[in-house]
Every structure is written in C-alpha cells, then in structure tokens.
C-alpha positions as CSV (number, residue, x, y, z in Angstrom):
1,M,2.6,2.9,-4.1
2,E,-0.9,4.8,-2.5
3,M,-2.2,1.6,-2.5
4,Y,-0.6,0.3,0.3
5,K,-1.7,2.6,2.9
6,L,-4.3,2.0,5.3
7,Y,-5.3,3.9,7.9
8,D,-5.7,3.0,11.4
9,A,-8.8,1.7,11.7
10,E,-8.4,-0.5,7.8
11,Y,-4.0,-1.5,9.1
12,K,-6.6,-3.0,12.2
13,F,-8.8,-4.7,9.8
14,A,-6.2,-5.8,8.0
15,S,-3.8,-7.3,11.2
16,L,-7.4,-9.9,12.1
17,I,-7.7,-11.2,8.4
18,W,-3.6,-11.4,8.6
19,S,-3.7,-12.7,12.3
20,N,-6.5,-15.2,10.8
21,E,-6.5,-16.3,7.5
22,P,-8.5,-17.5,4.9
23,I,-11.2,-16.6,7.6
24,N,-15.1,-17.2,6.5
25,S,-16.6,-13.9,6.3
26,T,-19.6,-14.5,9.0
27,E,-16.4,-15.0,11.4
28,L,-14.6,-11.6,10.1
29,V,-18.2,-10.5,11.4
30,K,-18.1,-12.0,14.9
31,L,-14.3,-11.2,15.2
32,C,-15.1,-7.3,14.3
33,Q,-17.8,-7.2,16.6
34,E,-15.3,-8.8,19.4
35,Q,-12.3,-7.1,18.6
36,L,-12.8,-3.7,17.4
37,G,-16.4,-3.2,18.5
38,W,-17.5,-3.1,14.6
39,K,-21.5,-3.7,13.3
40,K,-21.9,-6.1,11.0
41,S,-22.4,-3.2,8.4
42,T,-19.1,-1.6,9.3
43,T,-17.3,-4.8,9.2
44,Y,-18.5,-5.6,5.5
45,T,-17.7,-1.4,4.4
46,V,-14.8,-1.8,5.7
47,L,-14.1,-5.5,3.6
48,R,-15.5,-4.3,0.4
49,K,-13.2,-0.9,-0.1
50,L,-9.8,-2.8,0.7
51,C,-10.7,-5.7,-1.8
52,S,-11.5,-2.7,-4.4
53,R,-8.0,-1.4,-3.0
54,G,-6.7,-5.0,-4.2
55,I,-5.5,-5.4,-0.8
56,L,-8.3,-7.9,0.5
57,H,-10.1,-10.6,-1.4
58,N,-13.5,-11.8,-0.9
59,E,-14.6,-15.4,-3.3
60,A,-17.2,-17.2,-1.6
61,A,-17.1,-15.8,1.7
62,V,-14.0,-16.3,2.4
63,V,-11.7,-13.5,3.1
64,T,-8.1,-14.2,2.0
65,A,-5.3,-10.9,1.6
66,L,-3.9,-9.9,-1.6
67,V,-1.1,-7.8,0.3
68,K,1.2,-9.2,3.1
69,R,1.8,-7.4,6.5
70,E,5.6,-7.4,5.2
71,E,4.5,-4.9,2.8
72,V,2.0,-2.1,4.6
73,Q,4.7,-2.6,6.7
74,E,7.8,-1.5,3.7
75,F,5.6,1.2,2.3
76,E,4.6,3.4,5.6
77,S,8.1,2.6,7.0
78,E,9.6,4.3,4.2
79,A,6.6,7.3,3.7
80,L,7.0,8.1,7.3
81,I,11.2,7.8,6.3
82,D,10.1,10.7,3.7
83,K,7.7,12.5,5.2
84,S,9.4,13.5,8.9
85,F,13.2,13.1,8.2
86,G,13.6,13.7,4.5
87,G,14.2,10.2,3.7
88,S,17.5,9.9,5.9
89,L,17.3,6.9,7.7
90,P,21.0,7.8,10.0
91,T,18.4,11.0,10.8
92,F,15.3,8.6,11.3
93,L,17.7,6.5,13.6
94,T,19.2,9.1,15.4
95,A,15.7,10.6,16.5
96,F,14.5,7.4,16.9
97,L,16.7,6.1,19.4
98,G,17.5,9.3,20.9
99,K,18.8,9.2,25.0
100,K,17.3,5.2,24.4
101,K,20.0,2.4,25.0
102,L,20.6,-0.3,23.0
103,S,21.3,-3.8,24.5
104,A,24.3,-6.1,22.6
105,K,21.8,-8.1,21.0
106,E,20.0,-5.2,19.6
107,A,23.1,-3.5,18.5
108,A,24.5,-6.9,16.9
109,E,21.0,-7.4,15.2
110,L,20.6,-3.7,13.9
111,K,24.7,-4.2,12.5
112,R,23.3,-7.6,10.5
113,I,20.7,-6.0,9.4
114,I,23.1,-3.2,7.9
115,E,25.6,-5.1,6.5
116,E,23.5,-7.0,4.3
117,A,21.6,-4.2,3.3
118,A,25.2,-2.8,1.7
119,E,26.4,-5.7,0.3
C-alpha cells in the first residue's frame, strides 16, 4: 500500500502528531515552527496532503492520526527489504549487522522475535 509511504519531511511532521495527539492545529503550527522551522502555510499544506491520503484527520481544528507510527514503519521496512535485498530478511540482517557485535541481551531479543514469528 503506497499510501503509507512518507517522505522525510512528512515523517517528521507525522511524528510530531503521533507524539502529541490529539493536537490543536494552532499548537501544531507553533510546534512545526519550533521543531521543523516551517511557516504556517507549509504546515497546513502538508496537513492537507496527509489528510487527503487518509494518514491524518483534521476535524474542528483537532488533528489526529488515522495511521499508526508502527504501520508506517512496517510498510517502509518491508519496502526497503524488498527493494534493496530482494525481499530476503537474512540478507538484510547480514548487511545491517556487518561487523557489529550484538550484546547478549540484543541477541536474546532477536532470537525471541524470530521464534515468535516462526510460530
């Protein structure tokens, strides 16, 4: 579903909403100015765009997310693995880990996640 594809600026904007929702649109403008350096017009343009794509909702000047951060992360992770690693999770993990050593805690957590996914 291409609707979950967010470009960098859109992701930063959505992150502000995920962290502060529900948020009044006036407060959102202030937050975007402080954290992203955006003008009011930029904030409202991006807000309208993401609302039209069904990612955000703006009603009575209150902005909420219709799509959760985790859904966007899942979509973008799958797209990256498909595009760059031919859909192979083992190839991705090999490239990602490279020469990095995992702590025992990290290794145990990854093992748990893999075992849960295999069930």
